[in-house]
N, C-alpha and C positions, 0 to 999 in steps of 0.2 A: 690554439697555437699551431697545430699541425695543418689546419686549413690555410693559414697564412703562408706557410712554406710552399704549398703546392701552387700558389699564385705568384710566387716571386719572379721577377723579370729574368733572373739567371736561369730558372728552369725553362722558360720560353726559349731562351737563346740556344739551348742545347738542341732543340728540335728543328732549328733553322739551317742545318747543314744539308746541302744538296750535293750528292755525288753523281756525276753524269755517268751514263753507261760506258763501260770500258776502263774506268778509273779503278785503281787498286789502292784502297785506303785501309790500313790496319786499324783494328778497334783499339789497340794500345796507344794510338796517337791521341793527343789531347786537342779536341776541336771545340771551341766555344764561340757562340755568336752566329751571325748571319754569314755563312761561308758557302761559296759555290766552287766546286772542284771539277775542272774540265776533264773530258775523256782522255784516256791514255796517260793520265797523271798518276804517279806513284808516290804515296805518302807512307814512309817507314814508321815502324813502331817508335814511340818516344819522341816523335816530332810534335811540336806544339804550334797550333795555328789559332790565334785568339783575336776575335773581332769585337773589341770593346768600344771603339770610337766610330764604328760604321762597318758596313759590309766589306768582305774580302772576296774578290772574284779572281780565281786562279784559272788561267787558260789551259789549253791542251798540252799534253806531252811534257809536263814538268816533272822533275825528280826532286823530291824533298826528303833528305836523308835523316838519320837519327839525330836527336838532340837539337834539331833546327828550331829556332823560334822566329815565326812570322807573326808580327803583332801590329794591329791597327789600334794604337793607343787613343784613349779619349783625350781630345784637345779642348781644354776649358775655354779657349778663345774662339773656337768655331761654334756658331749657333746651331748648325745642322750637322748630322753625321756625314763624314767624308768617306767615300768608297776607295779602298785600296785595290788597284788593278795590277795583276801580274800577267804578262803575255804568255807566249808559247815557247817551248823548248828551252826553258831555264833550268839550271841545276843549282840547288842549294845544298852545299856539302856539310858534312857532320859538324854540328855545333855552331853554325853561323847564326847571325842575328840580323833580321831584316825588318825595318820599320818604314821603309820607303813606300810612299803612296803610289808611285808609278814605276813599274819595271817593264821594260820593253821585251823583245824576243831574243833568244839565243844568248843569254847572259849566264855567267858562272860566278857564284859567290862561294869562294873556297872555304875550307875548314877554318872555323873560329874567326872569320871575317865579320865585320859589322857595317851595315848601311843604315844611316840615320833617316829620320822622318822627312827632313827637309831636302834630302838628296833624291834626284830622279835619275834612274839608269835608262839610257837610250837602248840600243840594241847592239849585241856582240861584245859587250863589256865583260872583263874579268876583274873581280876584286880578289886579290891574292890572300893567302892564308895570313891571319892575324892583322890584316890591314883594316883600318877604320876610315870610312868616308861619311862625314856627318854635316858638311857645310851645305848651305842653301845654294844648290846649283843643279844644272842638268849635265850629267857626265856624257860627253859626246860619243857617238857610235864607235865601236871597236877600240875603246880605251882600256888599257891594262894598268891596274894599280898594283904595285908589288914592292916587296922588300920592307926592311925595318922602318924606312923613312916614307913609305907609301909613295914611291916615285911613280910617275905616270908616263906612259908612252902610247902610241897608236899602233895597233897591229894591222897587218895587211888584210887578213881575212877574219871572218867571224868564227867563233868556236863551233866545232861540228856538233850537231844534235846527237844526243846520247841514245839513239834509236835502238841499237843492239842491247845496251844495258837495260833500257826500259822493257824491251821484249823479254829478256832473261828474268828480270824481277817480277814481271807480270805472271810468269809461269811458276816461279819458285816461291814467292811470298805466300800465296794461298795454301801451299803445302804445310807451312809452319806457323801461320798466324790466322786468326779470325779476321774477316773483313767486314767493313761497314756495308750496309745494303746500298745498292745503286738505285737511282731513279729508274722507273720503268720507261722504256722508249715510248714516245707518243705515236699513236697510230691514228690514221684518219679514215 
């Protein structure tokens, strides 16, 4: 019985997490499946990134805060695994839920917001606190979804990258949390 457990597919999935050099990923974060985390990305403790329906590729300089759930759910209608792609300079605030398979660059998903699997975020979008976007659509660049009724408008500029916050967290988090090992840089 014990031999069967060691060969379970779930065990294999845990070993497929790739953390690029320069990323800060706390060991208290729950990471399952085939996940690649780009450099300068910060993953807080208690964040959950689950790749059950295909790989998740997270770009550089993303901020993933506590209690965030990023999940690539298994889709029974898809014959092959589908890759979830997250661009650069995105912010996932506390308690948000993201199932979108395509997230562009410079987006902010605010606290307790939800983005469904069928929704694709372009770049520079803000999904406001407690807003849910789950329709099958591509949200245009620089769209802001806000308020109780999830009203939409277009903002003039993209949200600023959280460079200073990322720098601060990259210095502070290692003092108080254990970190996942990063991949070794390739040398030729």
